[in-house]
N, C-alpha and C positions, 0 to 999 in steps of 0.2 A: 116414806116420802114419795113414792111413786104418785105420778102425775101432779106432783105439785108443783104450779109455778111461781111459787112467792119467790121475791127477792132475799136472799141470805144476807146479814150484815155480821153479823158475829157468829163466830163458829169456835167451839172448843170441844175436846174429847176427854174423857175422864180414863182414870186408869184401868176400868173394865171394856173401855171401848163404845160407850155411849157417848152421842152427840149431842151436843147442846146448842140452839140455834135461837138467834134474834132476828127478826126480820127489819126491811126498810121501813123507812114511812110511807111509803107509797100501798102499804098492805093493811096498817092500822091493826096490826095483830095483837098490840099491848101485853104480850106475854114472853116466857121464854117456854120453847117446847124441847123436849127431851124424848130421844130417838135409840131404840135400841140398836144393836149391830145389827141385824136383818134389816132396817129402817123401818120398822113398825114403830108408831108414836108410842110411847112409854106414857108420859105425863106431860103437863104443862104447868105452869106456874107465874102469877101475876094476873093482872086487870089493869084497865085504862082508869087514869085519875092521876090525883097530885098528893095523895096519902101513903103512907108507908106500905110498901109491896105495891104499891103501883106506876104504871108509868104514864108518862104524857101522852097518850095518844098516837102510837106508831114511831115513836122517837127513841126506843131503846137500841142503843148501837153496840157499844162495846161489850164485852164478855170474856170473863177470865174463870178460871177454877184454880183453887189453891191446893188441890191434894188431898186435903181431909175434910171433905163437904162443903166447902165455901164455895158459893157461887156468886161472883161480882158482876153487875150490870150497870152501865152507865147509862143514865136517863137524860137524851139531849135537850128535851125541851123544858127540864127543870135545873139544868146543869147540877147535876148530884151524881154519886156513885152509891149504890145499894148493896147491902151483902145479903144474900139469902144462904140458910144453912139447911142442907139435906140431912135430915135425919131417918135412921133406920126404922124400918124396912123400907128399903127404897130398891126393890128388885121388880122383875118383869111378873 
């Protein structure tokens, strides 16, 4: 995350210390980014659009984890909540 100037809107930390981030509408990132404990980008998921697994062009805001691999993201442009499931292996 060094040198990153994006607006972080949704933040959540899992049981291993990984940081899950969504960004504000000014960034049009259309994805969830996952960072390792040292700040290095581990992975990202999602895309712009209106289909399953897609976000409405920069409007993913809320973010929550359920502790057993579920990642919940609200899509402000489509007024919906999506659940993603992280399946092993999901490691650096």
